[in-house]
C-alpha positions in Angstrom: -11.8 16.0 -16.7 -9.2 12.8 -17.7 -8.8 9.9 -15.7 -8.1 6.2 -15.8 -11.4 4.1 -15.4 -12.1 0.4 -15.2 -14.8 -0.4 -18.0 -18.1 -2.7 -17.1 -16.2 -5.1 -19.1 -13.3 -5.1 -16.6 -11.0 -3.2 -19.4 -8.4 -0.2 -18.5 -9.0 3.1 -20.3 -8.0 6.6 -20.3 -11.0 8.4 -20.5 -11.6 12.7 -20.5 -15.4 12.5 -19.4 -15.0 12.0 -15.7 -16.9 14.7 -13.5 -15.3 17.5 -11.9 -15.6 16.8 -8.5 -17.5 19.9 -6.7 -16.3 20.6 -2.9 -18.2 21.3 0.1 -17.3 23.9 3.2 -15.4 21.1 4.6 -13.2 19.8 1.2 -10.6 21.0 -0.8 -9.7 20.8 -4.3 -6.8 18.9 -5.2 -5.1 19.2 -8.7 -3.3 15.4 -9.0 0.3 15.1 -9.3 0.8 11.4 -9.6 -0.5 8.2 -8.3 1.1 4.9 -7.6 -0.1 1.8 -9.0 -1.2 -0.7 -6.0 0.4 -4.0 -7.6 -2.6 -6.0 -5.7 -5.7 -4.2 -5.3 -5.6 -2.1 -8.4 -4.9 -5.1 -10.6 -7.3 -7.2 -8.6 -10.0 -4.6 -9.3 -9.7 -4.8 -12.9 -9.9 -8.7 -12.9 -13.3 -8.2 -10.3 -11.5 -9.4 -7.2 -12.1 -6.5 -4.5 -15.9 -6.6 -3.4 -15.4 -3.2 -1.7 -15.3 -2.0 -5.3 -17.1 -4.3 -7.5 -19.2 -1.5 -9.2 -18.3 -0.6 -12.9 -17.4 1.7 -14.8 -15.0 2.8 -12.0 -12.2 5.4 -11.5 -8.9 3.7 -10.2 -6.0 4.8 -7.8 -5.5 5.1 -4.4 -2.1 5.7 -3.9 -2.4 9.4 -5.3 -0.8 12.6 -4.4 -1.5 16.3 -5.2 -1.9 19.9 -4.3 -4.5 21.9 -3.0 -5.8 24.4 -5.4 -9.3 25.5 -3.9 -10.8 25.4 -0.3 -14.0 25.0 1.2 -15.2 27.9 3.8 -14.8 25.8 7.2 -11.3 24.0 6.1 -9.2 24.6 8.7 -6.2 22.3 8.5 -5.3 22.7 4.9 -3.7 25.5 2.8 -3.6 26.6 -1.0 -0.4 24.8 -2.3 -0.4 22.2 0.2 0.6 18.9 -1.0 -1.4 16.4 0.4 -1.9 12.1 0.3 -5.2 10.0 -1.0 -6.8 13.0 -2.8 -10.1 10.9 -3.8 -13.5 10.9 -6.0 -16.8 10.4 -4.7 -19.3 8.3 -6.8 -21.1 10.4 -9.5 -23.8 9.2 -11.7 -21.3 8.7 -14.4 -18.6 6.8 -12.7 -18.5 4.8 -9.5 -15.0 5.4 -7.6 -12.7 3.0 -6.3 -10.9 5.8 -4.4 -10.3 7.7 -8.0 -6.8 8.7 -7.9 -6.2 8.2 -11.2 -7.9 11.6 -12.1 -7.1 15.3 -12.9 -8.4 16.6 -10.1 -10.1 15.0 -6.7 -10.8 16.3 -3.5 -9.2 15.6 0.4 -11.8 16.1 3.3 -10.9 18.2 6.4 -11.6 15.6 9.1 -10.5 17.4 12.1 -12.4 20.4 10.9 -15.6 18.3 10.7 -14.8 16.4 14.3 -14.3 19.9 15.9 -17.7 21.2 14.5 -19.3 18.0 15.3 -20.9 17.6 11.5 -21.4 14.5 9.8 -20.5 14.8 6.1 -20.5 12.3 3.7 -17.3 10.3 3.3 -15.6 11.9 6.3 -13.6 8.9 7.8 -11.6 8.9 4.3 -10.4 12.7 5.6 -8.6 10.8 8.5 -5.7 9.4 6.3 -5.6 12.6 4.0 -2.5 14.3 5.3 -0.4 17.2 4.2 3.5 16.4 3.0 6.2 18.7 4.3 8.7 20.3 2.1 11.3 18.3 1.5 9.8 15.3 0.4 8.7 14.6 -3.7 5.3 14.0 -4.7 6.7 10.6 -5.8 8.0 9.9 -2.3 4.7 11.0 -1.1 3.3 8.5 -3.0 5.4 5.5 -2.0 4.3 7.1 1.4 1.0 5.6 1.3 2.3 1.9 1.3 5.1 2.5 3.8 2.6 3.7 6.3 -0.2 1.1 5.5 2.8 -1.3 6.5 4.2 0.6 9.3 0.9 0.8 11.0 0.4 -3.0 11.2 3.5 -3.4 13.8 1.8 -2.0 16.4 -1.6 -4.3 16.3 0.5 -7.4 16.0 2.2 -6.5 19.2 5.5 -7.6 18.1 7.9 -5.1 19.9 9.7 -7.6 21.9 10.2 -10.1 19.0 14.0 -10.1 17.6 13.4 -12.3 14.5 11.0 -11.6 11.4 10.6 -13.3 8.5 8.8 -12.1 4.6 7.7 -14.3 2.6 7.5 -12.4 -0.9 9.5 -9.7 -2.3 7.1 -7.4 -4.0 6.8 -3.9 -3.1 4.4 -5.0 0.2 7.3 -7.3 1.2 9.8 -4.4 0.9 8.1 -2.0 2.5 7.1 -4.3 5.6 10.9 -4.8 5.6 11.5 -0.9 5.7 8.8 -0.4 8.4 10.2 -3.5 10.4 13.9 -2.2 10.6 12.4 1.3 11.3 10.7 -0.2 14.5 13.9 -1.8 15.8 13.5 -5.6 14.3 16.6 -7.0 14.6 16.6 -9.6 12.1 14.7 -9.9 9.1 15.2 -12.3 6.5 13.1 -12.3 3.3 12.2 -15.3 1.1 11.6 -14.6 -2.8 11.3 -15.6 -6.3 13.4 -12.6 -7.9 17.2 -12.2 -7.9 17.0 -8.7 -8.3 14.4 -7.7 -5.9 16.0 -9.8 -3.1 19.6 -7.9 -4.0 17.3 -5.1 -3.2 15.8 -6.3 -0.1 19.6 -7.0 0.9 20.0 -3.2 0.5 17.1 -2.1 2.4 18.7 -3.8 5.2 17.4 -7.9 5.0 19.7 -10.3 7.3 19.1 -12.8 4.8 17.3 -13.5 1.6 16.6 -17.0 0.1 15.9 -17.1 -3.6 12.0 -19.6 -2.7 11.9 -21.2 -6.1 15.4 -22.7 -5.6 14.7 -25.7 -4.2 18.3 -26.2 -2.4 17.7 -22.5 -1.3 14.3 -23.3 0.5 15.6 -26.0 2.2 18.7 -24.2 3.4 16.1 -21.3 4.7 13.9 -24.2 6.6 17.3 -25.7 8.0 18.3 -22.5 9.4 14.9 -21.3 10.9 12.6 -24.2 11.3 10.8 -23.3 14.6 13.0 -20.4 15.5 10.9 -17.2 13.6 8.6 -15.1 16.1 6.8 -13.2 13.5 6.4 -14.5 9.8 4.7 -12.3 7.2 2.9 -13.9 4.7 2.4 -10.8 1.3 0.9 -13.5 -0.7 -1.4 -15.5 1.3 -2.7 -18.3 -0.7 -2.9 -22.0 0.8 0.4 -23.1 0.1 2.6 -19.8 1.0 0.4 -20.2 4.3 1.4 -23.8 4.8 5.2 -22.9 4.1 5.0 -20.3 6.6 3.9 -22.9 9.3 7.1 -24.4 9.5 8.8 -21.4 10.7 6.6 -20.5 13.8 8.1 -21.0 17.3 6.2 -21.7 20.4 3.9 -18.3 20.8 5.0 -17.1 17.1 2.6 -14.8 15.2 1.8 -15.7 11.6 0.4 -12.3 9.8 -1.3 -12.8 6.3 -1.1 -9.7 4.1 -1.7 -10.9 1.0 -5.0 -12.6 0.2 -4.9 -14.8 -2.8 -7.1 -17.3 -1.7 -10.6 -16.4 -2.4 -13.2 -17.5 -0.5 -11.5 -20.2 1.3 -8.4 -21.0 3.3 -7.1 -24.6 3.7 -3.8 -25.7 5.7 -2.3 -28.5 7.9 -1.9 -27.5 11.6 1.3 -28.3 12.5 2.7 -30.4 15.6 3.1 -26.9 17.5 0.2 -25.0 17.2 1.0 -22.7 20.0 0.8 -19.5 17.5 -1.6 -17.0 16.3 -2.8 -16.5 13.0 -3.4 -12.5 11.9 -5.3 -11.2 9.0 -3.9 -7.9 8.1 -4.9 -7.0 4.4 -7.1 -3.6 5.2 -5.7 -0.4 6.5 -6.5 1.0 9.8 -6.9 4.6 9.2 -6.3 5.4 12.4 -3.3 3.8 12.6 -1.9 4.6 9.4 -2.6 8.2 10.5 -0.3 8.2 13.3 2.3 6.4 11.0 2.3 9.8 9.2 4.9 11.5 11.2 7.6 8.3 11.6 7.5 7.9 7.9 8.1 11.5 7.2 11.2 11.4 9.6 12.8 8.6 8.1 12.1 10.1 4.7 13.3 13.7 5.4 16.2 11.9 7.4 17.6 10.0 4.3 16.9 6.6 6.3 14.4 5.5 3.1 16.0 5.4 -0.4 12.6 5.4 -2.7 15.0 5.1 -5.9 14.9 1.4 -4.9 11.3 0.8 -5.1 9.8 3.3 -7.8 11.3 1.7 -10.7 9.1 3.1 -13.4 7.5 6.2 -14.2 5.2 7.2 -16.8 3.0 10.0 -18.3 -0.6 8.7 -17.6 -1.4 8.8 -21.3 1.3 5.9 -21.4 -0.8 3.9 -18.5 -1.0 0.3 -20.1 3.5 0.7 -20.0 3.0 0.4 -16.4 0.3 -1.6 -16.2 2.2 -4.2 -18.2 5.2 -4.0 -16.3 3.7 -5.0 -13.2 2.5 -8.2 -14.4 5.3 -8.7 -16.7 7.2 -8.8 -13.3 9.5 -6.2 -14.3 8.8 -3.3 -11.9 8.3 -3.3 -8.3 6.6 0.0 -8.0 5.4 2.0 -10.8 4.4 5.9 -10.9 2.2 7.5 -13.4 2.3 11.1 -13.2 -0.1 14.0 -14.5 2.1 16.8 -14.6 5.3 15.3 -16.7 
């Protein structure tokens, strides 16, 4: 079958020799509709920077959506025709899997059925976040749900319910989804610092209280003069030593610095400011249990029209034009790029 792979030489290629997945009794076969490019993880895998996906050649993609076309005999949570999130592939003799969402076909696991029957099947934990999308939500919207659910789910672990003001450093897709998720959960004031004028305009449309062009020295100084030591939660979506250091100046007493991006390689080094009563949390990796819980509120917000996905999904291509999509991301021309199998 057809799909996107990353070769041993770290080159991205569309091939047609990926082995067709075989389902067991607790799995369902999925025909893929689309998969979104993850601006962080997918590019890092191509560049060889993700330890959890370091065996090549591999099949790329994890923001995937498709429809079920076959069911294992023990499957009860899915039915034929269901639109499902995060279909994935297992490793094969030919290709490893970096979740494998950029493939024509994949599988989902009926996690609930396996738990109910007390069986231990391979990759069972992947089934926790493989969920059904209801009618009224399109496949492209469903693909964006994965980032929305990841960002929505971190707020519970950060325990920010009583915080009124948040600052987000970074205006990429993660920053936008964090903004949406924060507003959905009642954050009264969200400030964004970013480097792209167009993205900051989108952030204002999505509900940001104020935006500042971080690469403009005067705007950067203005942001700090307004909010020095006044922010309860600071979210760094970039996560290198410079951005972490910049975030420290906004932290108030007992504030939280949450580092979502992590571009530091193996070392983090930053000065300790005068105020030291703050917490630093690392929130790069999704918690599947909390992501699963985020499904219903994100579905509800989409169905009620509270999330405008068109603002974030800026480019869409058939899978054959994958290089244009990845180039648009690397050249900072796109927020989110969708690659489709059924255009």
